[in-house]
C-alpha positions, -999 to 999 in steps of 0.1 A, spaced: -414 158 -594 -439 161 -565 -442 139 -535 -453 103 -540 -478 82 -520 -472 46 -511 -504 30 -524 -508 20 -560 -511 -7 -587 -494 -15 -620 -499 -42 -646 -481 -53 -677 -485 -82 -701 -461 -99 -725 -456 -128 -749 -427 -147 -765 -430 -178 -786 -453 -202 -769 -453 -183 -736 -475 -154 -725 -476 -138 -691 -490 -110 -669 -472 -91 -642 -490 -72 -614 -472 -49 -590 -490 -34 -560 -479 -16 -529 -492 -3 -495 -478 18 -467 -446 7 -450 -419 23 -429 -392 7 -451 -390 -8 -486 -401 -45 -485 -404 -64 -518 -421 -98 -522 -420 -117 -555 -443 -145 -565 -437 -164 -598 -442 -198 -613 -417 -226 -607 -386 -223 -629 -385 -185 -629 -371 -179 -594 -343 -159 -610 -367 -131 -618 -370 -122 -581 -338 -103 -585 -352 -83 -613 -382 -74 -592 -362 -64 -562 -336 -43 -582 -364 -27 -602 -383 -18 -570 -352 -4 -553 -344 18 -583 -379 34 -582 -390 34 -545 -377 40 -511 -406 30 -489 -437 7 -490 -446 -29 -489 -445 -41 -526 -458 -74 -540 -448 -83 -576 -467 -113 -590 -459 -131 -623 -484 -154 -639 -470 -173 -669 -487 -198 -692 -474 -219 -721 -497 -225 -750 -511 -261 -749 -496 -283 -776 -471 -257 -786 -442 -280 -779 -432 -315 -789 -429 -345 -767 -398 -366 -761 -389 -400 -748 -367 -400 -717 -344 -428 -729 -326 -430 -696 -358 -435 -676 -370 -461 -702 -337 -480 -698 -340 -480 -661 -375 -496 -663 -362 -522 -688 -332 -530 -665 -354 -534 -635 -379 -557 -652 -353 -577 -673 -347 -605 -647 -385 -611 -644 -388 -614 -682 -358 -637 -684 -373 -662 -659 -407 -661 -675 -424 -645 -645 -438 -617 -668 -443 -613 -705 -420 -590 -725 -433 -555 -722 -451 -538 -751 -441 -504 -764 -475 -489 -755 -471 -501 -719 -436 -488 -716 -446 -454 -730 -473 -451 -703 -449 -455 -674 -442 -424 -653 -414 -402 -666 -409 -420 -700 -428 -394 -720 -420 -357 -712 -433 -325 -727 -405 -305 -743 -411 -271 -728 -384 -254 -750 -365 -241 -720 -336 -265 -721 -318 -242 -745 -299 -216 -724 -303 -188 -749 -340 -194 -752 -344 -194 -714 -324 -162 -711 -344 -145 -738 -377 -155 -721 -366 -143 -687 -353 -110 -702 -387 -104 -718 -405 -112 -685 -381 -89 -666 -390 -61 -691 -426 -66 -682 -418 -65 -645 -402 -31 -651 -432 -19 -670 -455 -30 -642 -433 -12 -617 -434 19 -639 -472 17 -638 -471 14 -600 -447 44 -598 -472 65 -619 -501 55 -596 -481 64 -565 -472 98 -579 -508 105 -587 -517 96 -551 -489 119 -540 -504 148 -560 -537 143 -543 -520 141 -509 -501 173 -516 -533 192 -519 -547 177 -487 -515 184 -468 -514 220 -481 -549 226 -469 -541 212 -434 -510 234 -432 -530 264 -441 -554 256 -412 -525 251 -388 -512 285 -398 -546 301 -392 -547 285 -357 -512 297 -349 -522 332 -359 -553 330 -337 -531 317 -308 -508 347 -312 -538 370 -308 -550 353 -277 -515 350 -262 -512 387 -262 -541 389 -238 -526 365 -213 -504 388 -192 -534 411 -183 -556 381 -177 -530 366 -154 -526 399 -135 -564 403 -130 -567 367 -118 -539 371 -93 -554 403 -80 -587 386 -74 -571 357 -57 -550 378 -34 -580 400 -26 -599 369 -16 -570 357 7 -557 390 21 -581 417 13 -567 450 0 -535 449 20 -513 435 -8 -492 463 -24 -497 469 -61 -460 465 -67 -461 429 -52 -491 421 -74 -472 433 -105 -441 413 -95 -460 380 -90 -482 385 -120 -451 392 -141 -434 360 -129 -466 340 -138 -468 356 -172 -432 346 -180 -440 310 -171 -471 312 -193 -453 329 -223 -460 309 -254 -440 331 -278 -413 305 -282 -438 277 -290 -456 299 -316 -423 308 -333 -414 271 -335 -447 262 -349 -443 289 -376 -409 275 -384 -423 240 -386 -450 252 -410 -424 267 -433 -403 235 -432 -434 213 -439 -444 234 -469 -409 232 -484 -409 194 -480 -444 190 -496 -434 212 -525 -400 195 -529 -388 163 -545 -380 128 -533 -391 107 -504 -400 131 -476 -424 110 -456 -400 103 -427 -390 140 -424 -427 150 -425 -434 124 -398 -407 139 -376 -420 174 -381 -455 162 -371 -441 150 -338 -425 185 -333 -458 201 -342 -476 181 -316 -449 187 -289 -453 225 -293 -491 223 -294 -491 203 -261 -468 228 -245 -490 257 -257 -520 241 -241 -502 234 -208 -491 271 -206 -524 285 -216 -540 307 -189 -572 317 -207 -600 296 -222 -598 311 -256 -561 301 -261 -568 266 -247 -596 262 -273 -573 272 -301 -546 248 -288 -570 219 -287 -582 227 -323 -546 229 -333 -539 194 -319 -568 180 -338 -556 194 -371 -521 182 -364 -534 147 -358 -552 149 -392 -520 160 -408 -501 131 -391 -526 106 -405 -521 119 -440 -484 119 -437 -484 82 -431 -493 78 -467 -464 98 -481 -433 79 -493 
């Protein structure tokens, strides 16, 4: 299994009895895993299925799981709410007894709010459980679709990241070549400077000592070695399994730290140019890593 991205979309539909529904799951980048569930009234219990399903499949990203459900019109019977009807009769009884109002007609009573109810078929516990189980299965299917989309994005990202790592490796190799010329450049620069200040009276031995001290301070061998190690580590992560986004993000910070130090130690324009190009490519790498789970 290759790396995964954090952007994607999945959809699933289902039906049971008089009900049909559609589930959409989508995600965007996020430092941690955040799951939001949106469903119709009466199905709040499915939020748990959405959260547990997401946690079983993903480690990072902002996920939204939306459930839209509809019951076929006219699929259920109607019923009389006897308790509500009796409350109306009890409340109006004294007025009928005193002759203040005429006895109510059946059609009038049935038109009162709450007397006629649509039987939605969900009062039966087993029926409700079966419906929610079917909807939960659709949530899982939508999350599977989202997982597939995120893995496809990860496959594309892996190619982009590999290309950027190749470019970083090329620049590190170029920096090694330029770094080898730094000691001589430092010595020549120091000689010119001392000649401008003191003429030709400075002993050659003193020039070599001072130039060597400056060359040690400007030595970038350690930074280049670390950059090579970071490249190997990044390639292993991109070619591995699981959620590697955080570790790649950390490596990117280390990449940039070494590149900054290389630029600050550079004593020749060619090495500085390579260092600046290296920082630009590392920044591109960092931007792409933000999309990796």
